[in-house]
Backbone bond lengths (Angstrom), bond angles and torsions (degrees), N, CA, C in turn:
res aa  C-N    CA-C-N  psi(-1)  N-CA   C-N-CA  omega(-1)  CA-C   N-CA-C  phi
1 M - - - 1.454 - - 1.521 111.43 -
2 I 1.357 116.39 -35.23 1.459 119.53 178.00 1.506 110.82 -65.76
3 A 1.342 115.47 -41.61 1.459 119.16 178.41 1.511 111.32 -62.81
4 A 1.325 115.51 -38.21 1.474 119.11 178.85 1.514 111.17 -65.66
5 A 1.333 116.06 -38.30 1.460 119.43 179.20 1.513 110.73 -65.68
6 I 1.349 116.57 -40.01 1.459 119.75 179.61 1.516 111.16 -65.97
7 E 1.310 115.53 -39.20 1.455 119.32 177.84 1.516 111.39 -66.46
8 A 1.340 116.86 -34.85 1.474 120.27 179.44 1.505 111.14 -70.42
9 H 1.336 117.05 -23.29 1.470 121.66 179.54 1.524 107.83 -128.15
10 P 1.318 118.67 73.92 1.467 120.08 -173.57 1.519 113.86 -64.69
11 V 1.322 119.41 -25.02 1.455 121.05 -177.05 1.512 111.47 -89.05
12 S 1.346 115.36 -48.57 1.461 119.84 -173.21 1.513 113.95 -96.37
13 G 1.317 118.58 -2.90 1.448 120.10 179.08 1.510 111.45 70.23
14 A 1.321 116.53 -147.20 1.459 121.15 -177.00 1.514 110.84 -86.83
15 M 1.305 117.77 42.52 1.464 123.04 -176.29 1.517 110.33 -67.57
16 A 1.336 117.49 142.65 1.462 121.99 179.11 1.507 110.04 -62.14
17 P 1.350 117.70 135.10 1.464 119.86 -179.96 1.496 112.42 -63.90
18 G 1.328 116.06 144.85 1.455 121.79 176.14 1.502 114.59 90.39
19 H 1.334 118.48 -7.00 1.458 121.10 -178.64 1.516 112.35 -91.51
20 G 1.318 118.21 -12.74 1.455 119.99 -179.90 1.517 111.10 75.02
21 D 1.320 116.61 174.02 1.457 120.39 -176.15 1.522 112.28 -64.98
22 G 1.335 117.39 -29.72 1.459 120.01 -176.30 1.498 114.57 -92.83
23 G 1.320 118.85 2.65 1.448 121.13 -177.35 1.520 112.09 77.36
24 P 1.329 117.49 -164.62 1.473 120.97 179.87 1.529 111.88 -60.80
25 A 1.322 116.17 152.17 1.457 120.60 -179.71 1.534 110.33 -64.20
26 P 1.335 118.15 145.33 1.481 120.58 177.30 1.526 110.12 -61.05
27 I 1.326 115.32 151.93 1.464 120.13 -178.16 1.519 111.74 -61.41
28 R 1.357 116.72 -29.63 1.466 119.63 177.96 1.530 111.19 -60.43
29 I 1.319 116.43 -41.72 1.466 120.68 179.89 1.519 110.42 -70.42
30 I 1.330 116.33 -40.27 1.468 119.83 -179.70 1.525 110.57 -62.74
31 V 1.345 116.47 -46.03 1.466 120.88 179.93 1.526 110.46 -63.41
32 S 1.325 117.10 -43.97 1.466 120.64 -179.29 1.523 110.61 -62.10
33 F 1.330 116.63 -44.66 1.456 120.60 -179.91 1.526 110.72 -62.14
34 G 1.339 115.64 -46.67 1.468 119.41 -179.79 1.520 112.11 -61.92
35 F 1.335 116.45 -38.47 1.464 118.51 -178.42 1.514 110.97 -71.83
36 W 1.341 117.94 -35.40 1.456 119.57 175.42 1.523 111.54 -63.67
37 V 1.340 116.33 -36.88 1.465 119.72 175.66 1.524 110.47 -61.76
38 F 1.348 116.09 -42.08 1.465 119.96 177.51 1.530 111.11 -62.12
39 L 1.336 117.11 -45.24 1.464 119.95 179.83 1.529 111.33 -61.98
40 L 1.305 117.17 -41.18 1.467 120.10 179.67 1.529 111.01 -65.61
41 S 1.333 117.09 -38.35 1.469 119.59 177.31 1.528 109.89 -65.81
42 D 1.332 116.70 -35.36 1.455 120.93 177.51 1.535 110.49 -66.25
43 I 1.328 116.51 -40.82 1.467 120.67 178.19 1.539 110.11 -63.81
44 V 1.322 116.56 -37.75 1.473 119.93 177.31 1.530 109.95 -62.33
45 M 1.347 116.48 -42.43 1.461 119.60 178.40 1.519 111.18 -62.07
46 F 1.329 117.34 -45.72 1.464 119.64 179.30 1.530 110.96 -65.22
47 S 1.314 116.99 -34.57 1.475 119.33 177.24 1.520 110.59 -61.33
48 A 1.335 116.62 -40.44 1.467 119.91 177.88 1.529 110.85 -65.12
49 L 1.339 117.46 -38.89 1.457 120.51 178.99 1.531 110.89 -68.58
50 F 1.336 117.40 -38.13 1.458 120.74 175.77 1.538 110.38 -62.81
51 A 1.325 116.26 -42.35 1.462 120.14 179.37 1.530 111.23 -62.29
52 A 1.341 115.86 -42.88 1.468 119.63 178.60 1.525 110.62 -63.45
53 Y 1.327 116.85 -40.92 1.462 119.55 179.44 1.526 110.66 -65.28
54 A 1.320 117.09 -41.42 1.462 120.53 179.94 1.525 111.67 -59.85
55 V 1.318 116.17 -36.23 1.470 120.47 -179.46 1.525 110.75 -75.52
56 L 1.336 117.82 -36.28 1.476 121.52 -169.67 1.521 113.83 -99.66
57 Q 1.315 118.94 -5.14 1.466 119.14 -172.64 1.538 113.22 -62.58
58 G 1.325 117.83 -26.31 1.459 119.60 179.95 1.522 113.77 -88.47
59 H 1.333 117.11 -4.90 1.470 120.99 -176.58 1.528 109.11 -93.39
60 T 1.310 116.19 80.70 1.464 120.72 -177.56 1.520 113.74 -93.61
61 A 1.327 117.61 -8.24 1.479 121.80 179.34 1.527 112.14 52.46
62 G 1.323 116.12 37.10 1.454 120.29 179.85 1.514 114.30 78.95
63 G 1.322 117.25 2.29 1.454 121.01 -179.47 1.518 111.42 -89.12
64 P 1.322 117.20 -171.88 1.472 121.15 -178.44 1.526 111.72 -66.86
65 T 1.325 115.09 148.76 1.447 122.14 177.93 1.534 109.78 -100.59
66 G 1.324 114.77 173.81 1.454 118.45 177.81 1.510 112.54 -61.86
67 R 1.328 117.21 -37.14 1.468 120.37 178.84 1.519 111.52 -60.38
68 Q 1.337 117.06 -34.20 1.458 121.31 -179.26 1.532 112.76 -80.61
69 L 1.321 116.66 -22.83 1.468 119.84 -172.50 1.534 113.65 -102.88
70 F 1.317 117.19 -35.11 1.459 119.52 -170.82 1.520 112.31 -78.15
71 N 1.323 115.14 140.57 1.456 122.77 173.83 1.521 107.53 -115.57
72 L 1.318 115.29 100.15 1.467 119.27 -173.93 1.526 112.63 -63.50
73 R 1.314 116.71 -28.24 1.475 118.59 178.29 1.525 110.40 -62.41
74 H 1.340 115.86 -47.59 1.460 118.97 178.54 1.529 111.69 -64.72
75 V 1.324 115.78 -39.93 1.466 119.77 -179.11 1.524 110.04 -66.41
76 A 1.332 116.90 -36.42 1.463 119.51 177.56 1.525 111.30 -64.29
77 I 1.331 116.93 -37.82 1.453 120.22 177.12 1.530 110.10 -66.31
78 E 1.340 116.01 -42.45 1.461 120.56 174.37 1.524 111.38 -54.11
79 T 1.333 114.56 -49.57 1.459 120.18 -177.72 1.519 110.82 -61.56
80 G 1.342 116.73 -42.20 1.457 119.85 178.78 1.514 111.59 -61.21
81 C 1.328 116.52 -41.54 1.474 120.29 179.44 1.519 111.13 -62.31
82 L 1.325 116.24 -46.44 1.461 118.75 -175.39 1.531 111.59 -70.62
83 L 1.338 117.48 -40.46 1.462 119.20 179.39 1.526 111.24 -67.46
84 T 1.339 116.73 -36.93 1.460 119.26 176.13 1.529 111.18 -65.83
85 S 1.337 115.42 -35.44 1.470 118.75 177.69 1.519 111.14 -65.29
86 S 1.325 117.68 -27.54 1.460 120.21 175.44 1.520 110.38 -66.30
87 F 1.330 116.33 -37.27 1.479 121.04 176.51 1.531 110.35 -65.37
88 T 1.326 116.65 -47.03 1.465 118.94 -179.66 1.525 111.62 -66.37
89 C 1.332 116.49 -30.13 1.463 120.10 175.02 1.534 110.24 -66.64
90 G 1.329 116.70 -35.74 1.460 120.12 174.21 1.527 111.14 -63.68
91 L 1.332 116.65 -40.23 1.451 119.42 175.73 1.533 111.29 -63.96
92 L 1.333 115.71 -33.91 1.471 119.82 176.18 1.523 110.05 -61.56
93 T 1.326 117.16 -43.55 1.464 120.15 178.93 1.522 111.69 -63.44
94 L 1.333 116.54 -42.44 1.468 120.08 178.37 1.520 111.49 -63.61
95 S 1.329 116.51 -39.35 1.468 120.04 178.46 1.528 110.96 -66.50
96 A 1.343 116.18 -36.84 1.460 119.49 177.66 1.528 110.40 -65.57
97 D 1.325 116.64 -41.60 1.469 119.72 178.14 1.529 111.34 -62.94
98 A 1.341 115.84 -34.31 1.464 120.19 179.27 1.523 112.80 -84.45
99 R 1.345 116.84 -0.36 1.462 122.95 -178.37 1.528 111.17 56.26
100 S 1.335 115.88 44.18 1.451 121.47 -179.56 1.534 109.48 -107.19
101 K 1.325 115.47 105.82 1.462 118.40 -179.94 1.521 111.63 -65.23
102 A 1.324 116.96 -40.25 1.467 120.25 179.92 1.528 109.92 -61.42
103 G 1.323 116.92 -43.11 1.467 120.05 178.35 1.507 111.76 -63.84
104 I 1.337 117.36 -39.61 1.465 121.21 178.93 1.522 110.16 -63.50
105 Y 1.328 116.71 -46.68 1.462 120.01 -178.87 1.526 111.24 -62.06
106 L 1.312 116.85 -42.68 1.467 120.56 -178.34 1.522 111.07 -67.10
107 A 1.334 117.58 -47.78 1.456 121.02 -179.33 1.525 111.40 -66.80
108 A 1.329 116.74 -38.74 1.462 120.01 179.57 1.533 110.94 -67.07
109 T 1.325 116.52 -39.83 1.467 119.42 178.48 1.531 110.73 -62.48
110 A 1.337 116.30 -43.92 1.467 119.75 177.65 1.520 111.22 -61.44
111 T 1.338 116.56 -41.71 1.454 120.93 178.36 1.522 111.55 -63.27
112 L 1.330 116.19 -41.58 1.461 120.57 178.85 1.526 111.41 -63.60
113 V 1.330 116.68 -44.72 1.462 120.40 -178.25 1.542 110.31 -64.33
114 L 1.316 116.54 -44.15 1.463 119.98 -179.21 1.528 111.15 -67.61
115 G 1.335 116.66 -41.13 1.457 119.40 178.27 1.514 112.02 -65.76
116 A 1.339 116.78 -40.34 1.463 119.93 177.68 1.527 111.40 -67.11
117 S 1.330 117.52 -34.80 1.464 121.12 176.85 1.534 109.90 -64.45
118 F 1.324 115.26 -42.30 1.464 119.90 176.37 1.518 110.70 -57.48
119 L 1.326 115.94 -48.63 1.472 119.41 -178.99 1.529 111.64 -64.55
120 G 1.328 117.10 -39.09 1.456 119.92 179.54 1.521 112.09 -60.68
121 I 1.336 116.75 -43.86 1.459 120.42 179.12 1.521 110.52 -65.91
122 E 1.325 116.63 -39.14 1.462 119.94 -179.45 1.521 111.46 -66.99
123 I 1.328 117.51 -42.04 1.453 120.53 177.60 1.524 110.79 -64.09
124 S 1.330 116.37 -38.59 1.466 120.42 176.95 1.532 110.51 -63.11
125 E 1.329 116.33 -39.15 1.466 119.96 177.97 1.528 110.76 -64.18
126 F 1.327 116.47 -44.21 1.468 119.92 179.27 1.528 110.93 -63.20
127 A 1.338 116.04 -42.84 1.466 119.71 -178.86 1.528 110.60 -63.14
128 G 1.339 116.68 -39.76 1.466 119.48 177.77 1.514 112.61 -63.96
129 M 1.334 116.55 -38.23 1.464 119.58 177.78 1.527 111.12 -65.99
130 V 1.327 115.93 -44.44 1.464 119.60 -179.52 1.528 109.86 -62.75
131 A 1.331 117.52 -38.54 1.473 120.57 179.33 1.517 111.26 -63.16
132 R 1.329 117.86 -27.05 1.459 121.67 178.76 1.521 112.51 -91.68
133 G 1.314 116.54 7.40 1.464 120.65 178.29 1.515 113.89 85.77
134 A 1.330 117.14 6.31 1.469 121.25 -179.58 1.521 108.97 -88.93
135 V 1.324 116.25 70.97 1.455 122.19 -179.54 1.528 109.30 -94.46
136 P 1.336 118.14 162.88 1.471 119.22 -177.51 1.519 114.39 -57.05
137 S 1.333 117.60 -31.95 1.468 120.15 -178.48 1.521 113.07 -78.30
138 R 1.335 117.58 -4.84 1.470 119.97 -176.91 1.528 112.36 -69.73
139 S 1.319 117.29 -36.44 1.472 120.25 -178.99 1.527 109.41 -160.21
140 A 1.331 114.64 165.66 1.461 119.55 177.08 1.525 110.65 -65.17
141 F 1.325 117.05 -35.08 1.464 120.52 177.98 1.516 111.03 -60.50
142 L 1.329 117.13 -46.34 1.458 120.37 -178.52 1.531 111.29 -69.13
143 S 1.337 116.73 -35.36 1.467 119.01 176.56 1.525 110.66 -61.07
144 A 1.336 116.12 -46.13 1.458 120.62 -179.74 1.532 110.42 -66.05
145 F 1.338 116.77 -39.35 1.466 120.86 -179.13 1.529 111.02 -63.59
146 F 1.316 116.82 -51.88 1.468 119.84 -177.43 1.524 111.18 -64.44
147 T 1.337 116.47 -35.57 1.474 119.05 179.80 1.517 110.90 -66.61
148 L 1.331 117.07 -47.19 1.461 121.08 -177.61 1.523 111.64 -66.94
149 V 1.321 116.61 -54.81 1.461 120.61 -177.05 1.538 110.81 -68.08
150 G 1.325 116.07 -38.81 1.462 119.84 179.70 1.528 112.79 -65.59
151 T 1.338 117.09 -37.09 1.462 120.34 177.87 1.526 110.44 -64.38
152 H 1.316 115.65 -40.26 1.473 117.73 176.71 1.529 110.42 -64.86
153 G 1.334 117.08 -41.07 1.451 119.99 178.17 1.518 112.64 -62.28
154 L 1.341 117.46 -36.37 1.457 120.10 176.93 1.518 110.63 -65.94
155 H 1.324 117.13 -36.82 1.458 120.39 176.74 1.531 110.51 -63.84
156 V 1.329 116.85 -42.13 1.464 119.51 178.50 1.530 110.49 -62.86
157 T 1.333 116.44 -41.14 1.476 120.72 177.28 1.527 110.54 -59.58
158 A 1.344 115.84 -46.53 1.470 120.17 178.74 1.527 110.45 -61.63
159 G 1.333 117.18 -38.22 1.452 120.45 178.78 1.524 112.35 -64.03
160 L 1.322 117.05 -40.55 1.471 120.36 179.38 1.533 110.66 -65.87
161 I 1.331 116.67 -41.31 1.477 119.42 177.02 1.523 109.91 -63.66
162 W 1.323 116.50 -42.40 1.464 121.46 177.58 1.529 110.65 -58.15
163 L 1.323 116.72 -44.15 1.461 120.51 -179.04 1.524 111.48 -63.93
164 L 1.327 117.20 -39.08 1.468 119.98 176.64 1.532 111.11 -62.10
165 V 1.331 115.37 -41.55 1.465 119.40 177.54 1.532 110.67 -62.57
166 M 1.339 116.20 -41.67 1.462 119.99 179.74 1.530 111.62 -64.17
167 L 1.332 117.04 -38.04 1.455 119.73 177.01 1.524 110.55 -62.13
168 A 1.332 116.55 -41.02 1.467 120.13 177.62 1.528 110.65 -63.73
169 Q 1.322 117.40 -38.44 1.458 120.30 -179.37 1.527 111.34 -69.48
170 V 1.328 117.12 -40.30 1.462 120.31 176.98 1.528 109.95 -61.97
171 A 1.333 116.56 -41.31 1.469 120.63 -178.45 1.516 112.31 -67.02
172 T 1.341 117.16 -36.20 1.470 120.30 -174.21 1.520 113.51 -96.65
173 R 1.336 116.91 -30.60 1.468 120.05 -173.99 1.524 113.93 -112.15
174 G 1.318 115.93 -12.72 1.454 118.84 179.97 1.525 112.22 75.27
175 F 1.324 115.98 -149.48 1.462 121.18 -173.64 1.523 111.76 -99.24
176 R 1.304 115.95 55.67 1.457 120.26 175.79 1.534 109.45 -69.41
177 P 1.330 117.93 154.05 1.475 120.28 179.43 1.525 113.04 -56.01
178 A 1.344 116.63 -40.51 1.465 119.44 -179.53 1.536 110.51 -64.08
179 T 1.315 116.78 -40.67 1.466 120.34 179.07 1.515 110.86 -64.33
180 M 1.328 117.28 -41.02 1.461 120.77 179.62 1.515 111.37 -66.01
181 R 1.327 116.32 -37.91 1.470 118.71 177.13 1.518 110.89 -63.96
182 R 1.317 117.38 -40.67 1.475 120.33 -179.61 1.515 111.14 -67.73
183 L 1.324 117.51 -36.92 1.463 119.97 175.68 1.526 110.60 -63.29
184 G 1.323 116.55 -39.92 1.462 119.79 177.44 1.523 112.34 -64.58
185 C 1.332 116.79 -40.49 1.464 120.51 177.50 1.535 110.90 -65.25
186 F 1.341 115.97 -39.95 1.463 118.46 177.45 1.519 111.60 -60.86
187 A 1.337 116.83 -42.67 1.461 119.97 -179.79 1.523 110.76 -61.20
188 L 1.320 117.62 -43.05 1.470 121.09 177.01 1.534 110.67 -59.61
189 F 1.321 115.74 -45.08 1.465 121.66 -179.41 1.525 110.89 -61.24
190 W 1.325 116.68 -45.18 1.471 120.60 -177.11 1.535 111.59 -66.90
191 H 1.340 116.58 -41.75 1.459 119.40 178.64 1.528 111.25 -66.31
192 A 1.339 116.32 -34.54 1.473 119.75 176.89 1.522 110.73 -64.27
193 L 1.340 117.32 -38.06 1.458 120.24 177.93 1.532 111.16 -64.38
194 D 1.329 116.10 -35.90 1.471 119.32 177.23 1.518 111.16 -64.52
195 I 1.331 116.48 -41.55 1.467 120.32 179.37 1.528 110.33 -63.09
196 V 1.339 115.42 -43.25 1.477 119.18 178.62 1.523 110.04 -62.83
197 W 1.340 117.60 -38.65 1.467 119.37 -179.05 1.531 111.50 -67.02
198 V 1.322 117.94 -38.51 1.467 119.74 177.59 1.532 109.87 -59.57
199 A 1.338 116.76 -42.72 1.476 119.80 176.34 1.517 110.61 -65.10
200 L 1.333 116.69 -40.55 1.461 120.33 -179.30 1.521 110.80 -66.09
201 F 1.313 116.75 -43.44 1.469 120.97 178.85 1.527 110.85 -60.05
202 S 1.325 115.83 -40.78 1.479 119.45 -177.89 1.515 111.82 -72.42
203 V 1.334 116.42 -45.76 1.465 120.63 -173.73 1.528 112.01 -77.35
204 V 1.337 115.69 -46.01 1.464 119.21 -173.86 1.529 111.78 -82.11
205 Y 1.319 116.72 -53.37 1.459 119.49 -170.71 1.530 112.94 -85.50
206 L 1.298 117.57 -52.34 1.470 118.93 -177.08 1.544 110.87 -65.92
207 M 1.324 115.84 -46.87 1.471 118.22 178.32 1.523 111.52 -69.67
208 G 1.330 116.38 -30.34 1.474 120.02 178.99 1.510 112.16 -68.68
209 M 1.347 116.95 -26.72 1.450 119.48 178.68 1.525 112.09 -90.14
210 G 1.343 115.73 -7.78 1.465 119.60 -177.47 1.518 112.68 -79.83
């Protein structure tokens, strides 16, 4: 029976059916595919939050509107910090490809500082709104606003924690394949957050001030 199987598959031998000539997919491809699925599911979630905000932004229940609450100067600084962090994250990827620990540490530190600055400004904005009575329970508009912007802020927080973990892994484990894959996934995640913020800045803040 073994000889018959080999004859039936003269090129691949007694290879398991369904695996193709190259066998199972490399773990790099499996991880990349799985992470892209995660990112797409995250985009779907943000799309639902954007849709909810678009429907509820005019329902202020007599409370403050976006024009009364938003400070575009602060939001512009936030945007500059996050977009610049996307550039430093790109430098992080280049340093990882070059196997340069010094470059990774420098680019990661810049990304951490810029991301933390973004979060600090956002928390300050939220605190100022709450001090003026603009809490999520005040109106449907504020509920949608805090949910959308706050969810993005939680993602940024998770990204910063992830980056700290990656720095620890690079320091202790070096440039192992698993570490490099995780750095690549982090870069994809961080750039996706920047894209979401550009949409958020345009839809929530610019249109809210219009």
